[in-house]
mmCIF file of the N, C-alpha and C atoms, coordinates in Angstrom:
data_MODEL
# 
_entry.id   MODEL 
# 
loop_
_atom_site.group_PDB 
_atom_site.id 
_atom_site.type_symbol 
_atom_site.label_atom_id 
_atom_site.label_alt_id 
_atom_site.label_comp_id 
_atom_site.label_asym_id 
_atom_site.label_entity_id 
_atom_site.label_seq_id 
_atom_site.pdbx_PDB_ins_code 
_atom_site.Cartn_x 
_atom_site.Cartn_y 
_atom_site.Cartn_z 
_atom_site.occupancy 
_atom_site.B_iso_or_equiv 
_atom_site.pdbx_formal_charge 
_atom_site.auth_seq_id 
_atom_site.auth_comp_id 
_atom_site.auth_asym_id 
_atom_site.auth_atom_id 
_atom_site.pdbx_PDB_model_num 
ATOM 1   N N  . UNK A 1 1  ? -54.578 67.051 48.644 1.00 0.00 ? 1  UNK A N  1 
ATOM 2   C CA . UNK A 1 1  ? -55.333 67.581 47.868 1.00 0.00 ? 1  UNK A CA 1 
ATOM 3   C C  . UNK A 1 1  ? -56.205 66.197 46.949 1.00 0.00 ? 1  UNK A C  1 
ATOM 4   N N  . UNK A 1 2  ? -57.239 67.205 46.597 1.00 0.00 ? 2  UNK A N  1 
ATOM 5   C CA . UNK A 1 2  ? -58.771 65.992 46.242 1.00 0.00 ? 2  UNK A CA 1 
ATOM 6   C C  . UNK A 1 2  ? -58.613 66.576 44.773 1.00 0.00 ? 2  UNK A C  1 
ATOM 7   N N  . UNK A 1 3  ? -59.608 65.474 44.363 1.00 0.00 ? 3  UNK A N  1 
ATOM 8   C CA . UNK A 1 3  ? -59.135 65.243 42.390 1.00 0.00 ? 3  UNK A CA 1 
ATOM 9   C C  . UNK A 1 3  ? -60.387 64.450 41.969 1.00 0.00 ? 3  UNK A C  1 
ATOM 10  N N  . UNK A 1 4  ? -60.697 64.458 40.687 1.00 0.00 ? 4  UNK A N  1 
ATOM 11  C CA . UNK A 1 4  ? -61.281 63.625 39.646 1.00 0.00 ? 4  UNK A CA 1 
ATOM 12  C C  . UNK A 1 4  ? -60.733 63.135 39.179 1.00 0.00 ? 4  UNK A C  1 
ATOM 13  N N  . UNK A 1 5  ? -60.907 61.613 38.614 1.00 0.00 ? 5  UNK A N  1 
ATOM 14  C CA . UNK A 1 5  ? -60.394 61.455 37.308 1.00 0.00 ? 5  UNK A CA 1 
ATOM 15  C C  . UNK A 1 5  ? -61.026 60.473 36.747 1.00 0.00 ? 5  UNK A C  1 
ATOM 16  N N  . UNK A 1 6  ? -61.471 61.649 35.496 1.00 0.00 ? 6  UNK A N  1 
ATOM 17  C CA . UNK A 1 6  ? -62.501 61.708 33.970 1.00 0.00 ? 6  UNK A CA 1 
ATOM 18  C C  . UNK A 1 6  ? -61.573 60.361 32.809 1.00 0.00 ? 6  UNK A C  1 
ATOM 19  N N  . UNK A 1 7  ? -61.936 59.422 32.795 1.00 0.00 ? 7  UNK A N  1 
ATOM 20  C CA . UNK A 1 7  ? -62.051 58.567 31.408 1.00 0.00 ? 7  UNK A CA 1 
ATOM 21  C C  . UNK A 1 7  ? -62.987 58.742 30.408 1.00 0.00 ? 7  UNK A C  1 
ATOM 22  N N  . UNK A 1 8  ? -62.496 58.806 28.805 1.00 0.00 ? 8  UNK A N  1 
ATOM 23  C CA . UNK A 1 8  ? -63.777 58.926 27.846 1.00 0.00 ? 8  UNK A CA 1 
ATOM 24  C C  . UNK A 1 8  ? -62.648 57.819 27.389 1.00 0.00 ? 8  UNK A C  1 
ATOM 25  N N  . UNK A 1 9  ? -64.111 57.174 26.745 1.00 0.00 ? 9  UNK A N  1 
ATOM 26  C CA . UNK A 1 9  ? -64.238 56.525 26.456 1.00 0.00 ? 9  UNK A CA 1 
ATOM 27  C C  . UNK A 1 9  ? -65.044 55.535 25.429 1.00 0.00 ? 9  UNK A C  1 
ATOM 28  N N  . UNK A 1 10 ? -65.042 56.781 24.085 1.00 0.00 ? 10 UNK A N  1 
ATOM 29  C CA . UNK A 1 10 ? -65.757 57.595 23.325 1.00 0.00 ? 10 UNK A CA 1 
ATOM 30  C C  . UNK A 1 10 ? -65.026 56.871 21.894 1.00 0.00 ? 10 UNK A C  1 
ATOM 31  N N  . UNK A 1 11 ? -64.976 56.332 20.723 1.00 0.00 ? 11 UNK A N  1 
ATOM 32  C CA . UNK A 1 11 ? -64.679 56.511 19.555 1.00 0.00 ? 11 UNK A CA 1 
ATOM 33  C C  . UNK A 1 11 ? -63.624 55.243 19.637 1.00 0.00 ? 11 UNK A C  1 
ATOM 34  N N  . UNK A 1 12 ? -63.877 53.966 20.782 1.00 0.00 ? 12 UNK A N  1 
ATOM 35  C CA . UNK A 1 12 ? -61.750 53.080 20.192 1.00 0.00 ? 12 UNK A CA 1 
ATOM 36  C C  . UNK A 1 12 ? -62.545 52.119 19.948 1.00 0.00 ? 12 UNK A C  1 
ATOM 37  N N  . UNK A 1 13 ? -62.154 51.481 18.928 1.00 0.00 ? 13 UNK A N  1 
ATOM 38  C CA . UNK A 1 13 ? -62.271 50.228 17.437 1.00 0.00 ? 13 UNK A CA 1 
ATOM 39  C C  . UNK A 1 13 ? -61.431 49.613 18.885 1.00 0.00 ? 13 UNK A C  1 
ATOM 40  N N  . UNK A 1 14 ? -61.319 47.972 18.081 1.00 0.00 ? 14 UNK A N  1 
ATOM 41  C CA . UNK A 1 14 ? -60.398 46.891 18.812 1.00 0.00 ? 14 UNK A CA 1 
ATOM 42  C C  . UNK A 1 14 ? -59.209 47.585 19.265 1.00 0.00 ? 14 UNK A C  1 
ATOM 43  N N  . UNK A 1 15 ? -58.538 47.754 17.607 1.00 0.00 ? 15 UNK A N  1 
ATOM 44  C CA . UNK A 1 15 ? -57.190 48.347 17.291 1.00 0.00 ? 15 UNK A CA 1 
ATOM 45  C C  . UNK A 1 15 ? -57.139 48.941 17.707 1.00 0.00 ? 15 UNK A C  1 
ATOM 46  N N  . UNK A 1 16 ? -58.207 50.236 18.219 1.00 0.00 ? 16 UNK A N  1 
ATOM 47  C CA . UNK A 1 16 ? -56.718 51.250 19.428 1.00 0.00 ? 16 UNK A CA 1 
ATOM 48  C C  . UNK A 1 16 ? -57.440 51.757 20.633 1.00 0.00 ? 16 UNK A C  1 
ATOM 49  N N  . UNK A 1 17 ? -58.464 50.229 21.131 1.00 0.00 ? 17 UNK A N  1 
ATOM 50  C CA . UNK A 1 17 ? -58.826 50.497 22.543 1.00 0.00 ? 17 UNK A CA 1 
ATOM 51  C C  . UNK A 1 17 ? -57.750 49.982 24.090 1.00 0.00 ? 17 UNK A C  1 
ATOM 52  N N  . UNK A 1 18 ? -57.929 50.636 24.959 1.00 0.00 ? 18 UNK A N  1 
ATOM 53  C CA . UNK A 1 18 ? -56.215 49.822 25.650 1.00 0.00 ? 18 UNK A CA 1 
ATOM 54  C C  . UNK A 1 18 ? -56.996 48.369 27.159 1.00 0.00 ? 18 UNK A C  1 
ATOM 55  N N  . UNK A 1 19 ? -56.573 47.666 26.434 1.00 0.00 ? 19 UNK A N  1 
ATOM 56  C CA . UNK A 1 19 ? -57.117 46.537 26.765 1.00 0.00 ? 19 UNK A CA 1 
ATOM 57  C C  . UNK A 1 19 ? -57.317 46.912 28.942 1.00 0.00 ? 19 UNK A C  1 
ATOM 58  N N  . UNK A 1 20 ? -58.764 46.129 29.126 1.00 0.00 ? 20 UNK A N  1 
ATOM 59  C CA . UNK A 1 20 ? -58.933 46.700 30.395 1.00 0.00 ? 20 UNK A CA 1 
ATOM 60  C C  . UNK A 1 20 ? -58.434 45.690 31.709 1.00 0.00 ? 20 UNK A C  1 
ATOM 61  N N  . UNK A 1 21 ? -56.832 44.910 31.313 1.00 0.00 ? 21 UNK A N  1 
ATOM 62  C CA . UNK A 1 21 ? -56.298 44.807 32.062 1.00 0.00 ? 21 UNK A CA 1 
ATOM 63  C C  . UNK A 1 21 ? -54.842 45.570 31.912 1.00 0.00 ? 21 UNK A C  1 
ATOM 64  N N  . UNK A 1 22 ? -54.295 46.671 31.028 1.00 0.00 ? 22 UNK A N  1 
ATOM 65  C CA . UNK A 1 22 ? -53.550 47.697 30.733 1.00 0.00 ? 22 UNK A CA 1 
ATOM 66  C C  . UNK A 1 22 ? -54.452 49.035 31.637 1.00 0.00 ? 22 UNK A C  1 
ATOM 67  N N  . UNK A 1 23 ? -55.344 49.018 31.466 1.00 0.00 ? 23 UNK A N  1 
ATOM 68  C CA . UNK A 1 23 ? -56.215 49.604 32.534 1.00 0.00 ? 23 UNK A CA 1 
ATOM 69  C C  . UNK A 1 23 ? -56.286 49.962 34.097 1.00 0.00 ? 23 UNK A C  1 
ATOM 70  N N  . UNK A 1 24 ? -55.627 48.995 34.861 1.00 0.00 ? 24 UNK A N  1 
ATOM 71  C CA . UNK A 1 24 ? -55.641 48.005 35.075 1.00 0.00 ? 24 UNK A CA 1 
ATOM 72  C C  . UNK A 1 24 ? -54.579 48.100 36.011 1.00 0.00 ? 24 UNK A C  1 
ATOM 73  N N  . UNK A 1 25 ? -53.676 48.134 35.429 1.00 0.00 ? 25 UNK A N  1 
ATOM 74  C CA . UNK A 1 25 ? -51.819 48.270 35.556 1.00 0.00 ? 25 UNK A CA 1 
ATOM 75  C C  . UNK A 1 25 ? -52.030 49.362 35.885 1.00 0.00 ? 25 UNK A C  1 
ATOM 76  N N  . UNK A 1 26 ? -52.839 50.498 35.024 1.00 0.00 ? 26 UNK A N  1 
ATOM 77  C CA . UNK A 1 26 ? -52.221 52.053 35.312 1.00 0.00 ? 26 UNK A CA 1 
ATOM 78  C C  . UNK A 1 26 ? -53.032 52.511 36.926 1.00 0.00 ? 26 UNK A C  1 
ATOM 79  N N  . UNK A 1 27 ? -53.757 51.549 37.150 1.00 0.00 ? 27 UNK A N  1 
ATOM 80  C CA . UNK A 1 27 ? -54.858 52.216 38.251 1.00 0.00 ? 27 UNK A CA 1 
ATOM 81  C C  . UNK A 1 27 ? -53.753 51.925 39.621 1.00 0.00 ? 27 UNK A C  1 
ATOM 82  N N  . UNK A 1 28 ? -52.824 50.350 39.248 1.00 0.00 ? 28 UNK A N  1 
ATOM 83  C CA . UNK A 1 28 ? -52.623 49.334 40.281 1.00 0.00 ? 28 UNK A CA 1 
ATOM 84  C C  . UNK A 1 28 ? -50.829 50.906 40.355 1.00 0.00 ? 28 UNK A C  1 
ATOM 85  N N  . UNK A 1 29 ? -50.539 51.186 39.485 1.00 0.00 ? 29 UNK A N  1 
ATOM 86  C CA . UNK A 1 29 ? -49.599 52.153 39.277 1.00 0.00 ? 29 UNK A CA 1 
ATOM 87  C C  . UNK A 1 29 ? -49.763 53.593 40.098 1.00 0.00 ? 29 UNK A C  1 
ATOM 88  N N  . UNK A 1 30 ? -50.971 53.921 40.304 1.00 0.00 ? 30 UNK A N  1 
ATOM 89  C CA . UNK A 1 30 ? -51.422 55.594 41.710 1.00 0.00 ? 30 UNK A CA 1 
ATOM 90  C C  . UNK A 1 30 ? -50.514 54.782 42.782 1.00 0.00 ? 30 UNK A C  1 
ATOM 91  N N  . UNK A 1 31 ? -50.266 56.044 43.449 1.00 0.00 ? 31 UNK A N  1 
ATOM 92  C CA . UNK A 1 31 ? -49.677 55.751 44.647 1.00 0.00 ? 31 UNK A CA 1 
ATOM 93  C C  . UNK A 1 31 ? -50.591 55.630 45.918 1.00 0.00 ? 31 UNK A C  1 
ATOM 94  N N  . UNK A 1 32 ? -51.100 55.277 46.713 1.00 0.00 ? 32 UNK A N  1 
ATOM 95  C CA . UNK A 1 32 ? -52.358 55.520 47.665 1.00 0.00 ? 32 UNK A CA 1 
ATOM 96  C C  . UNK A 1 32 ? -52.635 56.635 48.027 1.00 0.00 ? 32 UNK A C  1 
ATOM 97  N N  . UNK A 1 33 ? -50.975 57.666 48.498 1.00 0.00 ? 33 UNK A N  1 
ATOM 98  C CA . UNK A 1 33 ? -51.877 59.446 49.267 1.00 0.00 ? 33 UNK A CA 1 
ATOM 99  C C  . UNK A 1 33 ? -52.127 59.403 47.614 1.00 0.00 ? 33 UNK A C  1 
ATOM 100 N N  . UNK A 1 34 ? -52.058 59.136 46.939 1.00 0.00 ? 34 UNK A N  1 
ATOM 101 C CA . UNK A 1 34 ? -53.333 59.947 45.639 1.00 0.00 ? 34 UNK A CA 1 
ATOM 102 C C  . UNK A 1 34 ? -54.663 59.058 45.282 1.00 0.00 ? 34 UNK A C  1 
ATOM 103 N N  . UNK A 1 35 ? -54.578 57.800 45.460 1.00 0.00 ? 35 UNK A N  1 
ATOM 104 C CA . UNK A 1 35 ? -55.539 56.321 45.377 1.00 0.00 ? 35 UNK A CA 1 
ATOM 105 C C  . UNK A 1 35 ? -56.512 57.304 46.251 1.00 0.00 ? 35 UNK A C  1 
ATOM 106 N N  . UNK A 1 36 ? -56.264 57.430 47.839 1.00 0.00 ? 36 UNK A N  1 
ATOM 107 C CA . UNK A 1 36 ? -57.164 57.866 48.721 1.00 0.00 ? 36 UNK A CA 1 
ATOM 108 C C  . UNK A 1 36 ? -57.359 59.247 48.434 1.00 0.00 ? 36 UNK A C  1 
ATOM 109 N N  . UNK A 1 37 ? -57.134 60.052 48.010 1.00 0.00 ? 37 UNK A N  1 
ATOM 110 C CA . UNK A 1 37 ? -57.633 61.529 47.712 1.00 0.00 ? 37 UNK A CA 1 
ATOM 111 C C  . UNK A 1 37 ? -58.145 61.713 46.532 1.00 0.00 ? 37 UNK A C  1 
ATOM 112 N N  . UNK A 1 38 ? -58.577 60.866 44.843 1.00 0.00 ? 38 UNK A N  1 
ATOM 113 C CA . UNK A 1 38 ? -59.798 60.054 43.810 1.00 0.00 ? 38 UNK A CA 1 
ATOM 114 C C  . UNK A 1 38 ? -60.537 60.477 44.915 1.00 0.00 ? 38 UNK A C  1 
ATOM 115 N N  . UNK A 1 39 ? -61.664 61.653 44.491 1.00 0.00 ? 39 UNK A N  1 
ATOM 116 C CA . UNK A 1 39 ? -62.379 61.270 45.466 1.00 0.00 ? 39 UNK A CA 1 
ATOM 117 C C  . UNK A 1 39 ? -64.161 61.034 43.971 1.00 0.00 ? 39 UNK A C  1 
ATOM 118 N N  . UNK A 1 40 ? -64.154 61.039 42.879 1.00 0.00 ? 40 UNK A N  1 
ATOM 119 C CA . UNK A 1 40 ? -64.341 60.555 42.036 1.00 0.00 ? 40 UNK A CA 1 
ATOM 120 C C  . UNK A 1 40 ? -63.812 60.181 40.647 1.00 0.00 ? 40 UNK A C  1 
ATOM 121 N N  . UNK A 1 41 ? -64.042 59.153 40.202 1.00 0.00 ? 41 UNK A N  1 
ATOM 122 C CA . UNK A 1 41 ? -64.264 58.673 38.655 1.00 0.00 ? 41 UNK A CA 1 
ATOM 123 C C  . UNK A 1 41 ? -65.004 58.378 37.632 1.00 0.00 ? 41 UNK A C  1 
ATOM 124 N N  . UNK A 1 42 ? -65.446 58.960 37.178 1.00 0.00 ? 42 UNK A N  1 
ATOM 125 C CA . UNK A 1 42 ? -66.282 60.125 35.917 1.00 0.00 ? 42 UNK A CA 1 
ATOM 126 C C  . UNK A 1 42 ? -65.816 58.901 34.483 1.00 0.00 ? 42 UNK A C  1 
ATOM 127 N N  . UNK A 1 43 ? -66.498 57.528 34.382 1.00 0.00 ? 43 UNK A N  1 
ATOM 128 C CA . UNK A 1 43 ? -66.179 56.817 33.018 1.00 0.00 ? 43 UNK A CA 1 
ATOM 129 C C  . UNK A 1 43 ? -67.703 58.168 31.830 1.00 0.00 ? 43 UNK A C  1 
ATOM 130 N N  . UNK A 1 44 ? -67.164 58.621 30.862 1.00 0.00 ? 44 UNK A N  1 
ATOM 131 C CA . UNK A 1 44 ? -68.111 59.068 29.837 1.00 0.00 ? 44 UNK A CA 1 
ATOM 132 C C  . UNK A 1 44 ? -67.929 57.925 28.377 1.00 0.00 ? 44 UNK A C  1 
ATOM 133 N N  . UNK A 1 45 ? -69.507 57.452 28.410 1.00 0.00 ? 45 UNK A N  1 
ATOM 134 C CA . UNK A 1 45 ? -69.658 56.767 26.814 1.00 0.00 ? 45 UNK A CA 1 
ATOM 135 C C  . UNK A 1 45 ? -68.593 55.407 27.159 1.00 0.00 ? 45 UNK A C  1 
ATOM 136 N N  . UNK A 1 46 ? -69.609 54.789 28.443 1.00 0.00 ? 46 UNK A N  1 
ATOM 137 C CA . UNK A 1 46 ? -69.222 53.006 28.559 1.00 0.00 ? 46 UNK A CA 1 
ATOM 138 C C  . UNK A 1 46 ? -69.186 52.360 27.660 1.00 0.00 ? 46 UNK A C  1 
ATOM 139 N N  . UNK A 1 47 ? -68.872 51.299 27.903 1.00 0.00 ? 47 UNK A N  1 
ATOM 140 C CA . UNK A 1 47 ? -69.595 50.004 26.793 1.00 0.00 ? 47 UNK A CA 1 
ATOM 141 C C  . UNK A 1 47 ? -70.341 49.365 27.580 1.00 0.00 ? 47 UNK A C  1 
ATOM 142 N N  . UNK A 1 48 ? -71.186 49.144 27.524 1.00 0.00 ? 48 UNK A N  1 
ATOM 143 C CA . UNK A 1 48 ? -71.992 48.199 28.575 1.00 0.00 ? 48 UNK A CA 1 
ATOM 144 C C  . UNK A 1 48 ? -71.375 46.909 29.547 1.00 0.00 ? 48 UNK A C  1 
ATOM 145 N N  . UNK A 1 49 ? -70.320 46.457 28.812 1.00 0.00 ? 49 UNK A N  1 
ATOM 146 C CA . UNK A 1 49 ? -69.540 46.103 29.345 1.00 0.00 ? 49 UNK A CA 1 
ATOM 147 C C  . UNK A 1 49 ? -69.632 46.471 30.745 1.00 0.00 ? 49 UNK A C  1 
ATOM 148 N N  . UNK A 1 50 ? -68.559 47.961 30.641 1.00 0.00 ? 50 UNK A N  1 
ATOM 149 C CA . UNK A 1 50 ? -68.453 48.124 31.644 1.00 0.00 ? 50 UNK A CA 1 
ATOM 150 C C  . UNK A 1 50 ? -69.988 48.658 33.094 1.00 0.00 ? 50 UNK A C  1 
ATOM 151 N N  . UNK A 1 51 ? -71.246 48.937 32.118 1.00 0.00 ? 51 UNK A N  1 
ATOM 152 C CA . UNK A 1 51 ? -71.765 49.310 33.341 1.00 0.00 ? 51 UNK A CA 1 
ATOM 153 C C  . UNK A 1 51 ? -72.753 48.898 33.828 1.00 0.00 ? 51 UNK A C  1 
ATOM 154 N N  . UNK A 1 52 ? -72.342 46.739 33.156 1.00 0.00 ? 52 UNK A N  1 
ATOM 155 C CA . UNK A 1 52 ? -72.517 45.880 33.852 1.00 0.00 ? 52 UNK A CA 1 
ATOM 156 C C  . UNK A 1 52 ? -72.092 45.619 35.315 1.00 0.00 ? 52 UNK A C  1 
ATOM 157 N N  . UNK A 1 53 ? -70.836 46.021 34.814 1.00 0.00 ? 53 UNK A N  1 
ATOM 158 C CA . UNK A 1 53 ? -69.537 45.491 35.373 1.00 0.00 ? 53 UNK A CA 1 
ATOM 159 C C  . UNK A 1 53 ? -69.532 46.857 37.036 1.00 0.00 ? 53 UNK A C  1 
ATOM 160 N N  . UNK A 1 54 ? -69.905 47.606 36.401 1.00 0.00 ? 54 UNK A N  1 
ATOM 161 C CA . UNK A 1 54 ? -69.444 49.227 37.340 1.00 0.00 ? 54 UNK A CA 1 
ATOM 162 C C  . UNK A 1 54 ? -69.637 48.559 38.867 1.00 0.00 ? 54 UNK A C  1 
ATOM 163 N N  . UNK A 1 55 ? -70.598 48.499 39.170 1.00 0.00 ? 55 UNK A N  1 
ATOM 164 C CA . UNK A 1 55 ? -71.615 48.316 40.874 1.00 0.00 ? 55 UNK A CA 1 
ATOM 165 C C  . UNK A 1 55 ? -71.007 47.364 41.607 1.00 0.00 ? 55 UNK A C  1 
ATOM 166 N N  . UNK A 1 56 ? -69.970 46.076 41.204 1.00 0.00 ? 56 UNK A N  1 
ATOM 167 C CA . UNK A 1 56 ? -69.034 45.374 41.255 1.00 0.00 ? 56 UNK A CA 1 
ATOM 168 C C  . UNK A 1 56 ? -68.295 46.083 41.078 1.00 0.00 ? 56 UNK A C  1 
ATOM 169 N N  . UNK A 1 57 ? -67.526 46.201 40.276 1.00 0.00 ? 57 UNK A N  1 
ATOM 170 C CA . UNK A 1 57 ? -65.816 46.930 40.430 1.00 0.00 ? 57 UNK A CA 1 
ATOM 171 C C  . UNK A 1 57 ? -65.485 48.900 41.961 1.00 0.00 ? 57 UNK A C  1 
ATOM 172 N N  . UNK A 1 58 ? -66.790 49.183 41.554 1.00 0.00 ? 58 UNK A N  1 
ATOM 173 C CA . UNK A 1 58 ? -66.831 50.502 42.185 1.00 0.00 ? 58 UNK A CA 1 
ATOM 174 C C  . UNK A 1 58 ? -66.781 50.372 43.188 1.00 0.00 ? 58 UNK A C  1 
ATOM 175 N N  . UNK A 1 59 ? -67.039 49.751 44.469 1.00 0.00 ? 59 UNK A N  1 
ATOM 176 C CA . UNK A 1 59 ? -65.791 49.436 46.388 1.00 0.00 ? 59 UNK A CA 1 
ATOM 177 C C  . UNK A 1 59 ? -64.730 49.729 45.621 1.00 0.00 ? 59 UNK A C  1 
ATOM 178 N N  . UNK A 1 60 ? -64.276 48.670 45.328 1.00 0.00 ? 60 UNK A N  1 
ATOM 179 C CA . UNK A 1 60 ? -62.168 48.732 45.763 1.00 0.00 ? 60 UNK A CA 1 
ATOM 180 C C  . UNK A 1 60 ? -61.812 50.131 44.563 1.00 0.00 ? 60 UNK A C  1 
ATOM 181 N N  . UNK A 1 61 ? -62.342 50.711 44.003 1.00 0.00 ? 61 UNK A N  1 
ATOM 182 C CA . UNK A 1 61 ? -61.716 51.747 43.449 1.00 0.00 ? 61 UNK A CA 1 
ATOM 183 C C  . UNK A 1 61 ? -61.042 52.611 45.267 1.00 0.00 ? 61 UNK A C  1 
# 
């Protein structure tokens, strides 16, 4: 079954924003059988940092 993952990054401040390391750990915990069926990952309201590095990170997702 194919699916899409949507991440909302809006309204986060330094005290309630998950670290990028934590987000990566969450991604790494997803089993391969689910990763291969992930058809899209949408980022809603990404930061400038995410916008800058997205083209570099995207091929690895």
